[in-house]
N, CA, C and O atoms as CSV, one atom per row, in Angstrom:
chain,resi,resn,atom,element,x,y,z
A,1,MET,N,N,-15.971,-31.941,44.766
A,1,MET,CA,C,-16.027,-32.526,43.363
A,1,MET,C,C,-14.599,-32.917,43.225
A,1,MET,O,O,-13.859,-31.940,43.334
A,2,LYS,N,N,-13.952,-34.095,43.009
A,2,LYS,CA,C,-12.883,-34.586,42.894
A,2,LYS,C,C,-12.344,-34.317,41.591
A,2,LYS,O,O,-13.104,-34.660,40.685
A,3,VAL,N,N,-11.285,-33.818,41.237
A,3,VAL,CA,C,-10.854,-33.436,39.841
A,3,VAL,C,C,-9.768,-34.545,39.319
A,3,VAL,O,O,-8.657,-34.523,39.847
A,4,THR,N,N,-10.003,-35.372,38.451
A,4,THR,CA,C,-9.179,-36.404,37.994
A,4,THR,C,C,-8.108,-35.839,37.066
A,4,THR,O,O,-8.320,-34.686,36.690
A,5,ARG,N,N,-7.100,-36.377,36.667
A,5,ARG,CA,C,-5.972,-36.070,35.951
A,5,ARG,C,C,-6.496,-36.083,34.462
A,5,ARG,O,O,-5.803,-35.494,33.633
A,6,LYS,N,N,-7.727,-36.740,34.026
A,6,LYS,CA,C,-8.160,-36.996,32.775
A,6,LYS,C,C,-9.006,-35.502,32.214
A,6,LYS,O,O,-9.114,-35.140,31.043
A,7,THR,N,N,-9.394,-34.994,33.111
A,7,THR,CA,C,-10.282,-33.941,32.914
A,7,THR,C,C,-9.502,-32.536,33.090
A,7,THR,O,O,-10.087,-31.464,32.934
A,8,MET,N,N,-8.295,-32.617,33.389
A,8,MET,CA,C,-7.513,-31.211,33.646
A,8,MET,C,C,-7.072,-30.715,32.056
A,8,MET,O,O,-6.723,-29.542,31.922
A,9,GLY,N,N,-7.085,-31.389,31.159
A,9,GLY,CA,C,-6.574,-31.047,29.736
A,9,GLY,C,C,-4.998,-31.443,29.607
A,9,GLY,O,O,-4.430,-32.357,30.204
A,10,PHE,N,N,-4.411,-30.482,28.635
A,10,PHE,CA,C,-3.174,-30.880,28.213
A,10,PHE,C,C,-1.967,-30.584,28.940
A,10,PHE,O,O,-2.119,-29.603,29.668
A,11,THR,N,N,-0.785,-31.115,28.992
A,11,THR,CA,C,-0.092,-30.495,30.032
A,11,THR,C,C,0.937,-29.713,29.152
A,11,THR,O,O,0.951,-30.005,27.956
A,12,LEU,N,N,1.755,-28.805,29.579
A,12,LEU,CA,C,2.831,-28.084,29.055
A,12,LEU,C,C,3.975,-28.873,28.140
A,12,LEU,O,O,4.511,-28.359,27.159
A,13,ILE,N,N,4.214,-30.023,28.565
A,13,ILE,CA,C,5.133,-30.688,27.668
A,13,ILE,C,C,4.242,-31.385,26.464
A,13,ILE,O,O,4.919,-31.715,25.490
A,14,GLU,N,N,3.132,-31.600,26.398
A,14,GLU,CA,C,2.483,-32.386,25.327
A,14,GLU,C,C,2.207,-31.233,24.643
A,14,GLU,O,O,2.654,-31.362,23.503
A,15,LEU,N,N,1.641,-30.078,24.806
A,15,LEU,CA,C,1.641,-28.470,24.053
A,15,LEU,C,C,2.954,-28.494,23.236
A,15,LEU,O,O,2.940,-28.591,22.009
A,16,LEU,N,N,4.096,-28.402,23.970
A,16,LEU,CA,C,5.471,-28.001,23.387
A,16,LEU,C,C,5.700,-29.079,22.230
A,16,LEU,O,O,6.007,-28.751,21.084
A,17,ILE,N,N,5.520,-30.395,22.647
A,17,ILE,CA,C,5.565,-31.496,21.517
A,17,ILE,C,C,4.977,-31.221,20.259
A,17,ILE,O,O,5.581,-31.395,19.201
A,18,VAL,N,N,3.632,-30.729,20.355
A,18,VAL,CA,C,2.750,-30.453,19.102
A,18,VAL,C,C,3.202,-29.455,18.496
A,18,VAL,O,O,3.170,-29.409,17.267
A,19,ILE,N,N,3.769,-28.350,19.329
A,19,ILE,CA,C,4.232,-27.222,18.787
A,19,ILE,C,C,5.484,-27.351,17.909
A,19,ILE,O,O,5.517,-26.732,16.845
A,20,VAL,N,N,6.432,-28.057,18.260
A,20,VAL,CA,C,7.692,-28.746,17.699
A,20,VAL,C,C,7.324,-29.418,16.456
A,20,VAL,O,O,7.789,-29.002,15.395
A,21,ILE,N,N,6.469,-30.497,16.491
A,21,ILE,CA,C,5.923,-30.963,15.410
A,21,ILE,C,C,5.490,-30.212,14.235
A,21,ILE,O,O,5.795,-30.396,13.057
A,22,LEU,N,N,4.720,-29.327,14.765
A,22,LEU,CA,C,4.164,-28.544,13.711
A,22,LEU,C,C,4.980,-27.638,12.966
A,22,LEU,O,O,4.862,-27.414,11.762
A,23,GLY,N,N,6.005,-27.012,13.922
A,23,GLY,CA,C,6.861,-26.144,13.156
A,23,GLY,C,C,8.027,-26.886,12.216
A,23,GLY,O,O,8.563,-26.248,11.309
A,24,LEU,N,N,8.394,-28.303,12.496
A,24,LEU,CA,C,9.058,-29.014,11.672
A,24,LEU,C,C,8.345,-29.200,10.326
A,24,LEU,O,O,8.944,-28.992,9.271
A,25,LEU,N,N,7.211,-29.547,10.362
A,25,LEU,CA,C,6.429,-29.601,9.103
A,25,LEU,C,C,6.277,-28.688,8.374
A,25,LEU,O,O,6.172,-28.880,7.163
A,26,MET,N,N,6.220,-27.344,8.966
A,26,MET,CA,C,6.098,-26.125,8.232
A,26,MET,C,C,7.426,-25.799,7.676
A,26,MET,O,O,7.454,-25.166,6.621
A,27,SER,N,N,8.536,-26.148,8.247
A,27,SER,CA,C,9.688,-25.911,7.740
A,27,SER,C,C,9.915,-26.772,6.538
A,27,SER,O,O,10.627,-26.421,5.597
A,28,LEU,N,N,9.275,-27.925,6.608
A,28,LEU,CA,C,9.425,-28.860,5.150
A,28,LEU,C,C,8.343,-28.527,4.077
A,28,LEU,O,O,8.334,-29.066,2.970
A,29,VAL,N,N,7.400,-27.566,4.500
A,29,VAL,CA,C,6.403,-27.559,3.353
A,29,VAL,C,C,6.410,-26.044,2.827
A,29,VAL,O,O,6.203,-25.758,1.647
A,30,ALA,N,N,6.674,-25.096,3.847
A,30,ALA,CA,C,6.754,-23.684,3.373
A,30,ALA,C,C,7.699,-23.481,2.090
A,30,ALA,O,O,7.290,-22.885,1.094
A,31,PRO,N,N,8.847,-23.959,2.173
A,31,PRO,CA,C,9.699,-23.586,1.068
A,31,PRO,C,C,9.306,-24.114,-0.295
A,31,PRO,O,O,9.847,-23.667,-1.307
A,32,LYS,N,N,8.277,-25.159,-0.351
A,32,LYS,CA,C,7.946,-25.728,-1.459
A,32,LYS,C,C,6.424,-24.700,-1.916
A,32,LYS,O,O,6.126,-24.420,-3.077
A,33,MET,N,N,5.808,-24.370,-0.948
A,33,MET,CA,C,4.742,-23.325,-1.318
A,33,MET,C,C,5.356,-22.030,-1.828
A,33,MET,O,O,5.112,-21.652,-2.974
A,34,PHE,N,N,6.124,-21.359,-1.032
A,34,PHE,CA,C,6.692,-20.230,-1.480
A,34,PHE,C,C,7.292,-20.220,-2.993
A,34,PHE,O,O,7.059,-19.327,-3.809
A,35,SER,N,N,8.074,-21.322,-3.220
A,35,SER,CA,C,8.472,-21.328,-4.409
A,35,SER,C,C,7.594,-21.438,-5.659
A,35,SER,O,O,8.008,-21.156,-6.784
A,36,LYS,N,N,6.511,-21.812,-5.423
A,36,LYS,CA,C,5.376,-21.879,-6.515
A,36,LYS,C,C,4.840,-20.572,-6.733
A,36,LYS,O,O,4.453,-20.255,-7.858
A,37,VAL,N,N,4.765,-19.599,-5.539
A,37,VAL,CA,C,4.536,-18.296,-5.788
A,37,VAL,C,C,5.020,-17.597,-7.028
A,37,VAL,O,O,4.283,-17.140,-7.902
A,38,ASP,N,N,6.401,-17.558,-7.015
A,38,ASP,CA,C,7.109,-16.815,-8.091
A,38,ASP,C,C,6.737,-17.369,-9.266
A,38,ASP,O,O,6.268,-16.610,-10.114
A,39,SER,N,N,6.862,-18.772,-9.563
A,39,SER,CA,C,6.414,-19.443,-10.787
A,39,SER,C,C,5.195,-19.106,-11.361
A,39,SER,O,O,5.005,-19.077,-12.577
A,40,SER,N,N,4.158,-18.789,-10.302
A,40,SER,CA,C,2.860,-18.564,-10.640
A,40,SER,C,C,2.757,-17.077,-11.151
A,40,SER,O,O,1.968,-16.717,-12.024
A,41,LYS,N,N,3.742,-16.175,-10.433
A,41,LYS,CA,C,3.701,-14.626,-10.721
A,41,LYS,C,C,4.283,-14.606,-12.392
A,41,LYS,O,O,3.808,-13.811,-13.204
A,42,GLN,N,N,5.244,-15.481,-12.719
A,42,GLN,CA,C,5.741,-15.468,-14.149
A,42,GLN,C,C,4.530,-15.982,-15.187
A,42,GLN,O,O,4.272,-15.545,-16.309
A,43,LYS,N,N,3.985,-16.875,-14.564
A,43,LYS,CA,C,2.797,-17.210,-15.586
A,43,LYS,C,C,1.714,-16.238,-15.783
A,43,LYS,O,O,1.117,-16.027,-16.839
A,44,THR,N,N,1.530,-15.678,-14.663
A,44,THR,CA,C,0.487,-14.692,-14.722
A,44,THR,C,C,0.859,-13.540,-15.546
A,44,THR,O,O,-0.054,-13.001,-16.173
A,45,ALA,N,N,2.174,-13.020,-15.660
A,45,ALA,CA,C,2.866,-11.918,-16.353
A,45,ALA,C,C,2.820,-12.626,-18.016
A,45,ALA,O,O,2.573,-11.881,-18.964
A,46,LEU,N,N,3.028,-13.800,-18.188
A,46,LEU,CA,C,2.890,-14.140,-19.661
A,46,LEU,C,C,1.460,-14.162,-19.874
A,46,LEU,O,O,1.208,-13.672,-20.975
A,47,ALA,N,N,0.434,-14.534,-19.260
A,47,ALA,CA,C,-0.879,-14.412,-19.774
A,47,ALA,C,C,-1.241,-12.830,-19.945
A,47,ALA,O,O,-1.799,-12.447,-20.973
A,48,GLN,N,N,-0.906,-11.940,-18.909
A,48,GLN,CA,C,-1.314,-10.633,-19.142
A,48,GLN,C,C,-0.494,-10.051,-20.299
A,48,GLN,O,O,-1.112,-9.202,-20.942
A,49,MET,N,N,0.752,-10.309,-20.713
A,49,MET,CA,C,1.389,-10.053,-21.917
A,49,MET,C,C,0.779,-10.608,-23.225
A,49,MET,O,O,0.940,-9.877,-24.202
A,50,GLN,N,N,0.185,-11.633,-23.405
A,50,GLN,CA,C,-0.533,-12.263,-24.068
A,50,GLN,C,C,-2.032,-11.742,-24.495
A,50,GLN,O,O,-2.556,-11.719,-25.609
A,51,MET,N,N,-2.591,-11.287,-23.075
A,51,MET,CA,C,-3.699,-10.291,-23.685
A,51,MET,C,C,-3.385,-8.825,-24.171
A,51,MET,O,O,-4.202,-8.168,-24.815
A,52,LEU,N,N,-2.303,-8.426,-23.860
A,52,LEU,CA,C,-1.989,-7.168,-24.296
A,52,LEU,C,C,-1.557,-7.326,-25.693
A,52,LEU,O,O,-1.747,-6.347,-26.415
A,53,GLN,N,N,-1.042,-8.310,-26.186
A,53,GLN,CA,C,-0.715,-8.656,-27.489
A,53,GLN,C,C,-1.870,-8.686,-28.407
A,53,GLN,O,O,-1.887,-8.070,-29.473
A,54,THR,N,N,-2.836,-9.421,-27.965
A,54,THR,CA,C,-4.035,-9.353,-28.627
A,54,THR,C,C,-4.835,-8.140,-28.811
A,54,THR,O,O,-5.577,-7.938,-29.772
A,55,SER,N,N,-4.601,-7.208,-27.656
A,55,SER,CA,C,-5.048,-5.772,-27.734
A,55,SER,C,C,-4.422,-4.881,-28.905
A,55,SER,O,O,-5.004,-4.039,-29.588
A,56,LEU,N,N,-3.095,-5.282,-28.958
A,56,LEU,CA,C,-2.276,-4.676,-29.948
A,56,LEU,C,C,-2.589,-5.000,-31.188
A,56,LEU,O,O,-2.603,-4.122,-32.050
A,57,ASP,N,N,-2.845,-6.107,-31.442
A,57,ASP,CA,C,-2.975,-6.609,-32.765
A,57,ASP,C,C,-4.466,-6.154,-33.211
A,57,ASP,O,O,-4.668,-5.807,-34.375
A,58,THR,N,N,-5.390,-6.165,-32.350
A,58,THR,CA,C,-6.658,-5.355,-32.763
A,58,THR,C,C,-6.654,-3.888,-33.191
A,58,THR,O,O,-7.326,-3.292,-34.032
A,59,TYR,N,N,-5.705,-3.493,-32.368
A,59,TYR,CA,C,-5.528,-1.938,-32.420
A,59,TYR,C,C,-4.699,-1.747,-33.916
A,59,TYR,O,O,-4.954,-0.732,-34.564
A,60,ARG,N,N,-3.866,-2.576,-34.368
A,60,ARG,CA,C,-3.035,-2.677,-35.713
A,60,ARG,C,C,-4.282,-2.642,-36.634
A,60,ARG,O,O,-4.586,-1.691,-37.354
A,61,LEU,N,N,-4.839,-3.594,-36.534
A,61,LEU,CA,C,-5.987,-3.881,-37.635
A,61,LEU,C,C,-6.829,-2.701,-37.942
A,61,LEU,O,O,-7.215,-2.443,-39.082
A,62,ASP,N,N,-7.092,-2.017,-36.930
A,62,ASP,CA,C,-7.873,-0.908,-36.833
A,62,ASP,C,C,-7.532,0.390,-37.626
A,62,ASP,O,O,-8.108,1.114,-38.439
A,63,VAL,N,N,-6.297,0.340,-36.990
A,63,VAL,CA,C,-5.543,1.896,-37.134
A,63,VAL,C,C,-4.463,1.681,-38.496
A,63,VAL,O,O,-4.253,2.566,-39.326
A,64,GLY,N,N,-3.944,0.536,-38.518
A,64,GLY,CA,C,-2.867,0.217,-39.414
A,64,GLY,C,C,-1.581,0.259,-39.051
A,64,GLY,O,O,-0.733,0.125,-39.933
A,65,ASP,N,N,-1.187,0.451,-37.699
A,65,ASP,CA,C,0.222,0.265,-37.301
A,65,ASP,C,C,-0.162,0.347,-35.623
A,65,ASP,O,O,-1.148,0.915,-35.153
A,66,TYR,N,N,0.816,-0.323,-34.924
A,66,TYR,CA,C,0.745,-0.510,-33.641
A,66,TYR,C,C,0.900,0.760,-32.840
A,66,TYR,O,O,1.488,1.676,-33.416
A,67,PRO,N,N,0.458,0.980,-31.566
A,67,PRO,CA,C,0.488,2.304,-31.087
A,67,PRO,C,C,1.976,2.533,-30.591
A,67,PRO,O,O,2.814,1.632,-30.635
A,68,THR,N,N,2.239,3.799,-30.120
A,68,THR,CA,C,3.392,3.874,-29.582
A,68,THR,C,C,3.601,3.660,-28.190
A,68,THR,O,O,4.677,3.210,-27.797
A,69,THR,N,N,2.918,3.866,-27.611
A,69,THR,CA,C,2.592,3.491,-26.196
A,69,THR,C,C,1.436,2.634,-25.713
A,69,THR,O,O,0.413,2.535,-26.391
A,70,LEU,N,N,1.577,2.043,-24.605
A,70,LEU,CA,C,0.385,1.145,-24.363
A,70,LEU,C,C,-0.895,2.058,-23.890
A,70,LEU,O,O,-2.017,1.571,-24.028
A,71,ALA,N,N,-0.800,2.914,-23.528
A,71,ALA,CA,C,-1.933,3.925,-23.030
A,71,ALA,C,C,-2.739,4.172,-24.158
A,71,ALA,O,O,-3.940,4.299,-23.918
A,72,GLU,N,N,-2.363,4.273,-25.363
A,72,GLU,CA,C,-3.018,4.196,-26.658
A,72,GLU,C,C,-4.143,3.162,-26.752
A,72,GLU,O,O,-5.180,3.378,-27.379
A,73,LEU,N,N,-3.922,2.198,-26.193
A,73,LEU,CA,C,-4.969,1.042,-26.000
A,73,LEU,C,C,-6.331,1.491,-25.466
A,73,LEU,O,O,-7.375,0.950,-25.831
A,74,ARG,N,N,-6.287,2.399,-24.675
A,74,ARG,CA,C,-7.349,3.034,-23.892
A,74,ARG,C,C,-7.940,4.304,-24.550
A,74,ARG,O,O,-9.130,4.599,-24.437
A,75,GLN,N,N,-7.132,4.962,-25.171
A,75,GLN,CA,C,-7.227,6.428,-25.583
A,75,GLN,C,C,-6.369,6.859,-26.474
A,75,GLN,O,O,-5.171,7.003,-26.230
A,76,SER,N,N,-6.936,7.111,-27.632
A,76,SER,CA,C,-6.252,7.733,-28.682
A,76,SER,C,C,-6.866,8.658,-29.699
A,76,SER,O,O,-8.080,8.603,-29.897
A,77,ASN,N,N,-6.009,9.605,-30.435
A,77,ASN,CA,C,-6.867,10.202,-31.462
A,77,ASN,C,C,-6.214,9.784,-33.033
A,77,ASN,O,O,-6.056,10.599,-33.942
A,78,ALA,N,N,-5.941,8.577,-33.091
A,78,ALA,CA,C,-5.319,7.876,-34.257
A,78,ALA,C,C,-6.876,7.736,-35.082
A,78,ALA,O,O,-7.975,7.496,-34.582
A,79,ALA,N,N,-6.471,8.009,-36.677
A,79,ALA,CA,C,-7.682,7.905,-37.432
A,79,ALA,C,C,-8.179,6.280,-37.276
A,79,ALA,O,O,-7.409,5.445,-36.802
A,80,ASN,N,N,-9.395,5.970,-37.678
A,80,ASN,CA,C,-10.069,4.641,-37.516
A,80,ASN,C,C,-9.701,3.937,-35.994
A,80,ASN,O,O,-9.631,2.719,-35.832
A,81,TRP,N,N,-9.531,4.720,-35.161
A,81,TRP,CA,C,-9.396,4.158,-33.684
A,81,TRP,C,C,-10.533,3.821,-33.280
A,81,TRP,O,O,-11.317,4.762,-33.155
A,82,ASP,N,N,-11.018,2.539,-32.960
A,82,ASP,CA,C,-12.337,1.863,-32.449
A,82,ASP,C,C,-12.268,1.195,-31.152
A,82,ASP,O,O,-12.818,0.107,-30.978
A,83,GLY,N,N,-11.554,1.859,-30.144
A,83,GLY,CA,C,-11.130,1.348,-28.822
A,83,GLY,C,C,-12.426,1.870,-27.782
A,83,GLY,O,O,-13.492,2.418,-28.062
A,84,PRO,N,N,-11.872,1.472,-26.547
A,84,PRO,CA,C,-10.870,1.005,-26.176
A,84,PRO,C,C,-10.631,-0.505,-26.342
A,84,PRO,O,O,-11.577,-1.293,-26.355
A,85,TYR,N,N,-9.423,-0.874,-26.461
A,85,TYR,CA,C,-9.228,-2.130,-26.655
A,85,TYR,C,C,-8.754,-2.894,-25.405
A,85,TYR,O,O,-8.542,-4.101,-25.529
A,86,ILE,N,N,-8.616,-2.453,-24.521
A,86,ILE,CA,C,-8.488,-3.172,-22.983
A,86,ILE,C,C,-9.702,-2.503,-22.089
A,86,ILE,O,O,-10.080,-1.339,-22.224
A,87,PRO,N,N,-10.222,-3.421,-21.183
A,87,PRO,CA,C,-11.212,-3.015,-20.498
A,87,PRO,C,C,-10.865,-1.886,-19.245
A,87,PRO,O,O,-11.704,-1.084,-18.832
A,88,LYS,N,N,-9.766,-1.965,-18.839
A,88,LYS,CA,C,-9.230,-1.226,-17.677
A,88,LYS,C,C,-8.102,-0.582,-18.067
A,88,LYS,O,O,-7.707,-0.785,-19.215
A,89,SER,N,N,-7.423,0.245,-17.266
A,89,SER,CA,C,-6.195,0.883,-17.644
A,89,SER,C,C,-5.195,-0.338,-17.760
A,89,SER,O,O,-5.441,-1.442,-17.275
A,90,VAL,N,N,-3.945,0.003,-18.512
A,90,VAL,CA,C,-2.911,-1.086,-18.745
A,90,VAL,C,C,-2.403,-1.590,-17.237
A,90,VAL,O,O,-2.049,-0.800,-16.363
A,91,PRO,N,N,-2.429,-3.026,-17.083
A,91,PRO,CA,C,-2.099,-3.509,-15.703
A,91,PRO,C,C,-0.671,-3.519,-15.465
A,91,PRO,O,O,-0.032,-3.783,-16.484
A,92,ASN,N,N,0.037,-3.307,-14.404
A,92,ASN,CA,C,1.424,-3.514,-14.218
A,92,ASN,C,C,1.680,-4.932,-13.983
A,92,ASN,O,O,0.728,-5.679,-13.758
A,93,ASP,N,N,2.928,-5.390,-14.017
A,93,ASP,CA,C,3.203,-6.756,-14.003
A,93,ASP,C,C,2.820,-7.293,-12.523
A,93,ASP,O,O,2.410,-6.528,-11.650
A,94,PRO,N,N,2.973,-8.521,-12.353
A,94,PRO,CA,C,2.691,-9.199,-11.123
A,94,PRO,C,C,3.364,-8.555,-9.694
A,94,PRO,O,O,2.929,-8.644,-8.546
A,95,TRP,N,N,4.607,-7.864,-10.204
A,95,TRP,CA,C,5.518,-7.389,-9.086
A,95,TRP,C,C,5.363,-5.969,-8.866
A,95,TRP,O,O,6.083,-5.306,-8.119
A,96,GLY,N,N,4.359,-5.516,-9.571
A,96,GLY,CA,C,3.922,-3.982,-9.447
A,96,GLY,C,C,4.663,-3.028,-10.379
A,96,GLY,O,O,4.421,-1.827,-10.260
A,97,ASN,N,N,5.672,-3.502,-11.432
A,97,ASN,CA,C,6.499,-2.802,-12.192
A,97,ASN,C,C,5.644,-2.626,-13.469
A,97,ASN,O,O,5.031,-3.589,-13.932
A,98,PRO,N,N,5.598,-1.375,-14.053
A,98,PRO,CA,C,5.058,-1.249,-15.461
A,98,PRO,C,C,5.551,-2.178,-16.486
A,98,PRO,O,O,6.637,-2.721,-16.283
A,99,TYR,N,N,4.851,-2.450,-17.632
A,99,TYR,CA,C,5.460,-3.322,-18.730
A,99,TYR,C,C,6.317,-2.383,-19.545
A,99,TYR,O,O,6.001,-1.204,-19.706
A,100,SER,N,N,7.312,-2.877,-20.012
A,100,SER,CA,C,8.255,-1.808,-21.087
A,100,SER,C,C,7.662,-2.536,-22.481
A,100,SER,O,O,7.595,-3.723,-22.799
A,101,TYR,N,N,7.318,-1.482,-23.071
A,101,TYR,CA,C,6.763,-1.672,-24.501
A,101,TYR,C,C,7.488,-0.681,-25.411
A,101,TYR,O,O,7.648,0.490,-25.067
A,102,GLN,N,N,7.959,-1.205,-26.667
A,102,GLN,CA,C,8.532,-0.389,-27.567
A,102,GLN,C,C,8.109,-0.861,-28.860
A,102,GLN,O,O,8.110,-2.061,-29.136
A,103,SER,N,N,7.697,0.160,-29.770
A,103,SER,CA,C,7.232,-0.206,-31.215
A,103,SER,C,C,7.926,0.847,-32.148
A,103,SER,O,O,7.826,2.060,-31.968
A,104,PRO,N,N,8.541,0.342,-33.027
A,104,PRO,CA,C,8.986,-1.137,-33.434
A,104,PRO,C,C,9.997,-1.499,-32.677
A,104,PRO,O,O,10.784,-0.650,-32.260
A,105,GLY,N,N,10.127,-2.774,-32.391
A,105,GLY,CA,C,11.030,-3.425,-31.680
A,105,GLY,C,C,12.500,-3.421,-32.114
A,105,GLY,O,O,12.801,-3.303,-33.302
A,106,PRO,N,N,13.593,-3.577,-30.951
A,106,PRO,CA,C,14.851,-3.009,-31.464
A,106,PRO,C,C,15.298,-3.803,-32.480
A,106,PRO,O,O,16.183,-3.284,-33.162
A,107,ASN,N,N,14.948,-4.934,-32.798
A,107,ASN,CA,C,15.553,-5.787,-33.812
A,107,ASN,C,C,14.552,-6.298,-35.027
A,107,ASN,O,O,14.505,-7.429,-35.510
A,108,GLY,N,N,13.770,-5.146,-35.377
A,108,GLY,CA,C,12.859,-5.037,-36.341
A,108,GLY,C,C,11.653,-5.954,-36.417
A,108,GLY,O,O,11.101,-6.353,-37.442
A,109,GLU,N,N,11.312,-6.242,-35.044
A,109,GLU,CA,C,9.898,-6.712,-34.728
A,109,GLU,C,C,9.079,-5.799,-34.834
A,109,GLU,O,O,9.533,-4.658,-34.916
A,110,ASP,N,N,7.485,-6.015,-34.869
A,110,ASP,CA,C,6.538,-5.171,-34.861
A,110,ASP,C,C,6.620,-4.309,-33.552
A,110,ASP,O,O,6.467,-3.089,-33.600
A,111,PHE,N,N,6.885,-5.028,-32.296
A,111,PHE,CA,C,6.784,-4.353,-30.947
A,111,PHE,C,C,7.780,-5.589,-30.102
A,111,PHE,O,O,8.154,-6.711,-30.443
A,112,LEU,N,N,7.989,-4.736,-28.810
A,112,LEU,CA,C,8.548,-5.720,-28.024
A,112,LEU,C,C,7.979,-5.352,-26.677
A,112,LEU,O,O,8.110,-4.221,-26.210
A,113,LEU,N,N,7.319,-6.369,-26.038
A,113,LEU,CA,C,6.646,-6.177,-24.738
A,113,LEU,C,C,7.515,-6.903,-23.725
A,113,LEU,O,O,7.968,-8.003,-24.043
A,114,MET,N,N,7.792,-6.373,-22.504
A,114,MET,CA,C,8.537,-7.107,-21.755
A,114,MET,C,C,8.395,-6.744,-20.168
A,114,MET,O,O,8.240,-5.583,-19.790
A,115,SER,N,N,8.456,-7.742,-19.373
A,115,SER,CA,C,8.353,-7.527,-17.968
A,115,SER,C,C,9.803,-7.666,-17.332
A,115,SER,O,O,10.571,-8.459,-17.878
A,116,LEU,N,N,10.179,-7.050,-16.368
A,116,LEU,CA,C,11.703,-7.195,-16.083
A,116,LEU,C,C,11.865,-7.954,-15.066
A,116,LEU,O,O,13.023,-8.079,-14.668
A,117,GLY,N,N,10.796,-8.670,-14.359
A,117,GLY,CA,C,10.858,-9.846,-13.477
A,117,GLY,C,C,10.758,-9.037,-12.249
A,117,GLY,O,O,10.472,-7.842,-12.325
A,118,LYS,N,N,11.032,-9.765,-10.838
A,118,LYS,CA,C,11.024,-9.411,-9.607
A,118,LYS,C,C,11.653,-8.124,-9.316
A,118,LYS,O,O,11.071,-7.152,-8.834
A,119,ASP,N,N,12.984,-8.198,-9.671
A,119,ASP,CA,C,13.841,-7.217,-9.426
A,119,ASP,C,C,13.644,-5.741,-10.214
A,119,ASP,O,O,14.048,-4.613,-9.929
A,120,GLY,N,N,12.930,-6.198,-11.210
A,120,GLY,CA,C,12.648,-4.552,-11.969
A,120,GLY,C,C,13.878,-4.021,-12.765
A,120,GLY,O,O,13.832,-2.891,-13.249
A,121,GLN,N,N,14.943,-4.786,-12.906
A,121,GLN,CA,C,16.366,-4.526,-13.302
A,121,GLN,C,C,16.149,-5.534,-14.820
A,121,GLN,O,O,15.404,-6.488,-15.041
A,122,VAL,N,N,17.191,-4.803,-15.710
A,122,VAL,CA,C,17.233,-5.652,-16.947
A,122,VAL,C,C,18.309,-7.031,-16.514
A,122,VAL,O,O,19.326,-6.938,-15.828
A,123,GLY,N,N,17.827,-8.109,-17.043
A,123,GLY,CA,C,18.878,-9.307,-16.674
A,123,GLY,C,C,18.263,-10.008,-15.554
A,123,GLY,O,O,17.239,-9.514,-15.081
A,124,GLY,N,N,18.704,-11.024,-15.086
A,124,GLY,CA,C,18.724,-11.723,-13.825
A,124,GLY,C,C,18.168,-13.239,-14.187
A,124,GLY,O,O,17.977,-13.629,-15.339
A,125,LYS,N,N,17.973,-13.922,-13.147
A,125,LYS,CA,C,17.616,-15.358,-13.387
A,125,LYS,C,C,16.573,-15.649,-12.295
A,125,LYS,O,O,16.220,-14.845,-11.432
A,126,ASP,N,N,16.125,-16.919,-12.450
A,126,ASP,CA,C,14.774,-17.349,-11.577
A,126,ASP,C,C,13.710,-16.198,-11.738
A,126,ASP,O,O,13.448,-15.663,-12.816
A,127,GLU,N,N,13.177,-15.911,-10.627
A,127,GLU,CA,C,12.087,-14.836,-10.706
A,127,GLU,C,C,12.689,-13.552,-10.943
A,127,GLU,O,O,11.823,-12.678,-10.939
A,128,ASN,N,N,13.778,-13.136,-11.137
A,128,ASN,CA,C,14.411,-11.977,-11.693
A,128,ASN,C,C,14.479,-11.858,-12.888
A,128,ASN,O,O,14.727,-10.763,-13.394
A,129,GLU,N,N,14.270,-12.986,-13.628
A,129,GLU,CA,C,14.558,-13.301,-15.268
A,129,GLU,C,C,13.635,-12.164,-16.074
A,129,GLU,O,O,12.579,-11.825,-15.540
A,130,ASP,N,N,13.930,-11.708,-17.057
A,130,ASP,CA,C,13.189,-10.969,-17.897
A,130,ASP,C,C,12.301,-11.864,-18.736
A,130,ASP,O,O,12.643,-12.937,-19.236
A,131,LEU,N,N,11.158,-11.302,-18.822
A,131,LEU,CA,C,10.099,-12.042,-19.771
A,131,LEU,C,C,9.830,-11.231,-21.008
A,131,LEU,O,O,9.320,-10.127,-20.816
A,132,VAL,N,N,10.080,-11.582,-22.210
A,132,VAL,CA,C,9.900,-11.104,-23.412
A,132,VAL,C,C,8.956,-11.699,-24.043
A,132,VAL,O,O,8.792,-12.916,-24.117
A,133,TYR,N,N,8.178,-10.700,-24.609
A,133,TYR,CA,C,6.991,-11.225,-25.625
A,133,TYR,C,C,7.103,-10.289,-26.868
A,133,TYR,O,O,7.045,-9.060,-26.921
A,134,GLN,N,N,7.276,-11.186,-27.824
A,134,GLN,CA,C,7.287,-10.349,-29.154
A,134,GLN,C,C,6.533,-10.837,-30.209
A,134,GLN,O,O,6.501,-10.228,-31.278
């Protein structure tokens, strides 16, 4: 049986050209996609803090004051406690760090709930920016 050029498949040059084209496309698309990951983590953190704020307000309505720690949303010995106020343990922020909680807040607010961002340090810009919920 005689083998013709058309039945042999792709040449090495053709495969290399396809790989180079795919690499160029990925170098253009990947940075855009990875930048969206950071902004979605910030949005997730804000949504989690809003859920925690609702739980904190419910706790305050039942007990009369905000809890001293977020763990009291799951278990507390306070009078009139009717929890748990969150279904599972207090979540970490999307970067794996615990939320910072203070009651009362430092400037006279009822409470301060904060995520320190990707770097886990106070201050920062972009994905390292602190997210504050009061």
